[in-house]
C-alpha positions as CSV (number, residue, x, y, z in Angstrom):
1,X,29.8,80.7,182.0
2,X,29.8,78.7,185.3
3,X,26.2,79.5,186.0
4,X,25.3,78.4,182.4
5,X,27.1,75.1,182.9
6,X,25.3,74.5,186.2
7,X,21.9,75.3,184.7
8,X,22.6,72.9,181.8
9,X,23.5,70.2,184.2
10,X,20.3,70.6,186.2
11,X,18.3,70.7,183.0
12,X,19.9,67.4,181.8
13,X,19.1,65.7,185.1
14,X,15.5,66.7,184.8
15,X,15.1,65.7,181.2
16,X,16.8,62.3,181.8
17,X,14.7,61.6,184.9
18,X,17.7,60.6,187.0
19,X,18.4,61.3,190.7
20,X,20.3,64.5,191.5
21,X,24.0,64.0,191.5
22,X,25.4,64.1,195.0
23,X,29.0,64.5,196.0
24,X,30.7,61.9,198.2
25,X,31.1,63.1,201.8
26,X,34.1,61.5,203.5
27,X,34.9,61.0,207.1
28,X,32.9,59.8,210.1
29,X,30.7,62.8,210.8
30,X,26.9,62.6,211.1
31,X,26.6,64.0,207.6
32,X,29.0,61.5,206.2
33,X,27.2,58.6,207.8
34,X,23.8,59.9,206.6
35,X,25.0,60.4,203.0
36,X,26.7,56.9,203.0
37,X,23.5,55.2,204.2
38,X,21.3,57.1,201.8
39,X,23.6,56.3,198.9
40,X,23.8,52.5,199.8
41,X,20.0,52.3,199.6
42,X,19.9,54.4,196.5
43,X,22.3,52.3,194.6
44,X,21.8,48.8,196.0
45,X,18.2,48.4,197.4
46,X,16.0,46.6,194.9
47,X,12.5,47.9,195.5
48,X,12.8,51.7,195.1
49,X,10.9,52.0,191.8
50,X,8.4,49.4,192.8
51,X,7.6,51.2,196.1
52,X,7.4,54.5,194.3
53,X,4.7,52.9,192.2
54,X,2.8,51.3,195.1
55,X,2.8,54.1,197.7
56,X,4.7,57.0,196.2
57,X,8.1,56.6,197.8
58,X,10.5,59.3,196.5
59,X,14.0,58.5,197.7
60,X,15.4,61.9,196.6
61,X,12.6,63.6,198.6
62,X,13.5,61.4,201.6
63,X,17.1,62.7,201.3
64,X,16.0,66.3,201.3
65,X,13.7,65.8,204.3
66,X,16.0,63.9,206.5
67,X,19.1,66.0,205.7
68,X,17.5,68.8,207.6
69,X,17.5,66.6,210.8
70,X,21.3,66.1,210.6
71,X,23.5,68.4,212.8
72,X,27.3,68.3,213.1
73,X,27.2,68.0,216.9
74,X,24.3,65.5,217.2
75,X,24.8,62.5,219.5
76,X,25.1,58.9,218.3
77,X,21.7,58.2,219.8
78,X,20.1,61.0,217.9
79,X,21.8,60.0,214.7
80,X,20.7,56.5,215.1
81,X,17.1,57.6,215.6
82,X,17.1,59.8,212.4
83,X,18.7,57.1,210.3
84,X,16.3,54.5,211.6
85,X,13.4,56.7,210.7
86,X,14.8,57.2,207.2
87,X,15.2,53.5,206.4
88,X,11.7,52.8,207.8
89,X,10.4,54.9,205.0
90,X,11.1,51.8,202.9
91,X,8.4,49.8,204.8
92,X,10.5,46.7,204.6
93,X,10.9,44.2,207.5
94,X,14.2,43.1,205.9
95,X,15.8,46.5,206.3
96,X,17.6,46.8,209.7
97,X,20.2,49.3,210.8
98,X,22.3,47.8,213.6
99,X,24.6,49.5,216.1
100,X,25.9,48.7,219.6
101,X,22.9,50.6,221.0
102,X,20.1,48.9,219.1
103,X,18.7,47.5,215.9
104,X,16.0,49.3,214.0
105,X,12.9,47.4,212.9
106,X,9.9,48.3,210.8
107,X,6.9,46.6,212.4
108,X,3.9,48.2,210.7
109,X,3.8,45.4,208.1
110,X,2.2,43.2,210.8
111,X,1.3,45.6,213.7
112,X,-1.3,47.3,211.6
113,X,-3.2,44.0,211.0
114,X,-5.1,41.5,213.1
115,X,-2.8,38.9,214.7
116,X,-5.0,36.0,213.7
117,X,-3.1,33.5,215.9
118,X,-3.3,32.5,219.6
119,X,-0.9,29.8,221.0
120,X,-3.3,29.3,224.0
121,X,-6.1,28.4,221.6
122,X,-3.8,26.3,219.5
123,X,-3.0,24.3,222.6
124,X,-6.7,23.2,222.6
125,X,-6.1,21.4,219.3
126,X,-2.6,20.0,220.1
127,X,-3.7,18.6,223.5
128,X,-1.0,17.1,225.8
129,X,0.3,14.2,223.7
130,X,1.6,16.1,220.6
131,X,4.9,15.3,219.0
132,X,7.8,17.7,218.4
133,X,10.3,16.7,215.7
134,X,13.0,19.2,215.1
135,X,11.2,22.4,214.1
136,X,7.8,20.8,213.6
137,X,5.0,20.2,216.1
138,X,2.3,17.8,215.0
139,X,-0.8,16.1,216.1
140,X,-3.7,14.1,214.7
141,X,-6.9,16.0,215.4
142,X,-10.1,14.3,216.6
143,X,-11.6,14.5,213.1
144,X,-8.6,12.5,211.7
145,X,-7.0,15.6,210.1
146,X,-3.3,15.9,210.5
147,X,-2.0,19.2,211.9
148,X,1.7,20.4,211.6
149,X,2.8,23.7,213.1
150,X,6.1,25.1,211.8
151,X,7.1,28.1,213.9
152,X,10.3,28.9,212.1
153,X,12.5,27.8,209.2
154,X,15.6,28.8,211.2
155,X,15.5,25.4,212.9
156,X,17.1,22.6,211.0
157,X,14.2,20.4,209.6
158,X,15.9,17.3,208.2
159,X,14.7,14.7,205.7
160,X,14.6,12.2,208.6
161,X,12.3,14.4,210.6
162,X,10.0,14.9,207.6
163,X,9.9,11.2,206.8
164,X,8.9,10.4,210.4
165,X,6.3,13.1,210.6
166,X,4.5,12.3,207.3
167,X,4.7,8.6,208.0
168,X,2.9,9.1,211.3
169,X,0.2,11.3,209.7
170,X,-0.3,9.0,206.6
171,X,-3.6,7.7,208.1
172,X,-5.1,11.2,208.1
173,X,-7.8,12.3,205.6
174,X,-6.0,15.6,205.0
175,X,-3.2,17.8,206.4
176,X,-3.0,21.3,207.8
177,X,0.4,23.1,207.6
178,X,0.3,26.1,210.0
179,X,3.0,28.7,209.3
180,X,1.3,31.6,211.2
181,X,3.9,33.7,213.1
182,X,6.7,32.0,211.2
183,X,9.1,34.9,210.6
184,X,11.2,33.0,208.1
185,X,14.7,31.6,208.3
186,X,16.5,29.3,205.9
187,X,15.1,29.4,202.4
188,X,16.5,25.9,201.7
189,X,14.6,24.5,204.8
190,X,11.4,26.1,203.5
191,X,11.8,24.5,200.1
192,X,12.7,21.2,201.6
193,X,9.3,21.1,203.4
194,X,7.4,22.3,200.2
195,X,9.2,19.6,198.2
196,X,7.2,17.0,200.2
197,X,4.0,18.0,198.4
198,X,4.8,17.5,194.8
199,X,5.9,14.5,192.7
200,X,7.6,16.6,190.0
201,X,9.7,19.6,189.5
202,X,7.5,22.8,189.5
203,X,8.2,26.3,188.3
204,X,7.4,28.6,191.3
205,X,8.7,32.0,190.2
206,X,11.7,34.0,189.1
207,X,14.5,35.9,190.7
208,X,16.7,38.9,189.6
209,X,19.6,40.7,191.3
210,X,21.1,44.2,191.2
211,X,23.8,44.6,188.5
212,X,24.5,48.3,188.8
213,X,23.7,51.5,190.8
214,X,20.7,52.5,188.8
215,X,17.2,51.8,190.3
216,X,16.4,49.6,187.2
217,X,19.8,47.9,186.9
218,X,18.8,44.2,187.2
219,X,19.8,40.9,185.7
220,X,17.4,39.0,183.5
221,X,14.9,37.0,185.5
222,X,16.1,33.5,186.3
223,X,13.5,30.8,186.8
224,X,13.1,29.3,190.3
225,X,12.0,25.7,190.6
226,X,10.7,23.6,193.5
227,X,12.3,20.2,193.4
228,X,10.3,17.1,194.4
229,X,11.7,15.3,197.4
230,X,13.1,11.8,197.2
231,X,11.6,10.9,200.6
232,X,8.0,10.4,201.7
233,X,5.6,12.7,199.9
234,X,2.1,13.8,200.8
235,X,-0.5,12.7,198.2
236,X,-3.8,14.0,199.7
237,X,-5.3,17.4,200.1
238,X,-3.5,20.0,202.3
239,X,-4.3,23.4,203.6
240,X,-1.6,26.1,204.5
241,X,-2.6,28.6,207.3
242,X,-1.1,32.1,207.0
243,X,-1.2,35.4,208.8
244,X,0.6,38.7,208.4
245,X,3.6,37.4,210.4
246,X,4.3,34.8,207.8
247,X,7.3,36.5,206.5
248,X,10.5,36.2,204.4
249,X,11.3,32.5,203.8
250,X,7.8,31.7,204.9
251,X,6.5,34.0,202.2
252,X,8.5,32.0,199.7
253,X,7.2,28.7,201.2
254,X,3.6,29.9,200.7
255,X,4.4,30.9,197.1
256,X,5.7,27.4,196.4
257,X,2.7,25.7,198.0
258,X,0.1,27.7,196.1
259,X,1.5,26.4,192.8
260,X,0.5,22.8,193.8
261,X,-2.9,21.5,192.8
262,X,-3.9,19.8,196.0
263,X,-3.0,22.7,198.3
264,X,-5.2,25.6,199.4
265,X,-3.9,28.7,201.2
266,X,-6.3,29.8,204.0
267,X,-6.1,32.8,206.4
268,X,-4.7,36.3,206.0
269,X,-2.3,37.8,203.5
270,X,1.3,37.0,204.3
271,X,3.7,39.6,205.5
272,X,5.9,39.6,202.3
273,X,9.6,40.1,202.5
274,X,10.5,38.5,199.2
275,X,13.9,40.1,198.6
276,X,17.0,38.2,199.6
277,X,18.8,40.3,202.3
278,X,22.3,41.8,201.8
279,X,24.5,43.6,204.3
280,X,26.7,46.7,204.1
281,X,28.4,49.1,206.5
282,X,28.5,52.9,206.9
283,X,31.7,54.8,208.1
284,X,31.0,54.6,211.9
285,X,30.8,50.8,211.7
286,X,27.0,50.5,211.9
287,X,25.7,47.7,209.6
288,X,22.7,48.0,207.3
289,X,20.8,45.0,206.1
290,X,18.4,45.4,203.1
291,X,16.8,43.6,200.2
292,X,19.0,43.3,197.1
293,X,17.4,40.5,195.0
294,X,13.7,40.6,194.2
295,X,11.6,37.5,193.8
296,X,8.5,37.2,191.6
297,X,5.7,34.6,191.1
298,X,5.2,32.6,187.9
299,X,3.4,35.6,186.3
300,X,6.3,38.0,187.3
301,X,4.3,39.7,190.0
302,X,6.2,41.1,192.9
303,X,5.9,39.2,196.2
304,X,7.4,41.9,198.4
305,X,4.1,43.0,200.0
306,X,2.7,39.6,200.6
307,X,0.6,36.8,199.1
308,X,-3.2,36.8,199.2
309,X,-4.8,33.5,200.4
310,X,-7.1,31.4,198.3
311,X,-9.7,31.8,201.0
312,X,-9.6,34.8,203.3
313,X,-10.4,34.0,206.9
314,X,-9.9,36.0,210.1
315,X,-10.2,34.6,213.6
316,X,-13.5,35.8,215.1
317,X,-13.9,37.1,218.6
318,X,-16.9,34.7,219.1
319,X,-14.7,31.7,218.2
320,X,-11.9,32.9,220.3
321,X,-14.2,33.2,223.3
322,X,-15.2,29.6,222.8
323,X,-11.6,28.5,222.5
324,X,-11.9,27.8,218.8
325,X,-9.5,28.8,216.0
326,X,-11.6,30.0,213.1
327,X,-8.8,29.2,210.6
328,X,-8.2,25.7,211.8
329,X,-12.0,25.1,211.7
330,X,-12.2,26.3,208.2
331,X,-9.2,24.2,207.1
332,X,-10.9,21.1,208.6
333,X,-14.1,21.9,206.7
334,X,-12.2,22.2,203.4
335,X,-10.3,19.0,203.9
336,X,-13.5,17.0,205.0
337,X,-15.5,18.1,202.0
């Protein structure tokens, strides 16, 4: 009778298409920490089904494979290595396991692509008399094109900084906003900058959040709007330069900007990282950060794996040898036409 009940339970799991039922493992053993981390991702991470669709991720299969690497007497260093490898299966730069020893990081989302940025070549355009205002570095190029480099949205960019910057650049024929190598930061700061390029409230996408442990337990999509700034706003053409290291809040900034009629996105596909991060903890005190609230564009397309530019441009070796930035040159050509 017990065997029959067990068989029926397995059969029901297969017919319903649900994950295998796993018992809780208590304590602070390597197995307990492994099971805790796997379960947190299984129940709270927001991209499991999407990533299964895109590249075949099977989180149950990941459990079976990595469980074989867990031993009762393994060291903390060895456990950290195994758990880091496991969460890197998610291919998500927002997923980080942190301990007193180190913090795991998935780097392939940008290491596997051309860098498409050189600060030494950028200095040829900035010259020596450029201006730094909070998190923005700007200059008027020789062809009367304004150039703003935003290296991070972690720095506080206030309305006063933006008013001063755009007022100084108002004489320019067009504007380049360079967010290459901008790894993100504060979402509000990114939207504050984007709000300087529209005169009206604009729908830029949707957001949902996890409501339960099932892979498809999400709230209804809530619209996300870009609010127009009450300060100085740019009224001419603009180009946003991107590369694979344009990530997280920068990915959101690019999504906002591409909804605006006078803006063109130029460069490489962004790095993605659309899900808002959330943190939890496993029994030994290590913390795990992961994406819990997916974001979509206006057509309900996922933004997790990045945004394609309007015009794809890579930096060429020929231009780099001449001290030229192919992307900046293309942006100037677009703005001058």
